[in-house]
N, C-alpha and C positions, 0 to 999 in steps of 0.2 A: 503494501500499500505507500502510495507516494502522494504527499499533500501537495494541492497546485493554488497559485494565487492568481486572478484575471483582475487588471486593476482598469481602472476609466476614468471620466469626468460626468458618465452618467452609468446610474444603475447597466442600461443594454450594452454600452460600451466595456463593462466589466466582463460581461458574461461572452461578448463575439472576443474580448481578447482572452477569456479560459477557456473557450474552444478553441484559439487559432492553439494557443500554450499546450493543450491536451493533442492535438493536431502535429506538433511538435515533437510530441515524446514519447507518442504511439509507433508502435511499429508495424511495420504497412502490414494490410490483412486482418491486423487484430482491431477489436471491438472493446475497447477500455469498458470498466464499471465503474462510473462518476457520479459521486454522491456529494451535492452541494450543502457544507454543513453551516455555512453564515452569508450575509448579505449584509456591508456593514456601510454610512457615510460619515467621512470625517470632514472638517471644513470643504466640502464640497465635491470630495474626491472618494470615487466608489472602490471598492473591494468585494472581489467575493472568493470564498473558500471552499476549496471543495477536497476529496479525497478520489485520487486515482486509483484503481486496482486493476492492475494487465491477467494477474492471476488467474486462470479457472478453479482453482479447488474451493472458493469463499463464493464463487456465484452461484445463484440459483439458477435452477435448470429453466430452459425459455420455452 
């Protein structure tokens, strides 16, 4: 499990940044399990904290 943070001037931009960071760290052909833990705003700057799990042992069957 990896913690990953997306940031931006709006909540939408923070989520988009999170998506880009997930895509950059994921292996080609794998779909990681992502869980958003928190969304926060401080002084007009947004952050999204999520966990990224690329292993299959902790995943529920689809």
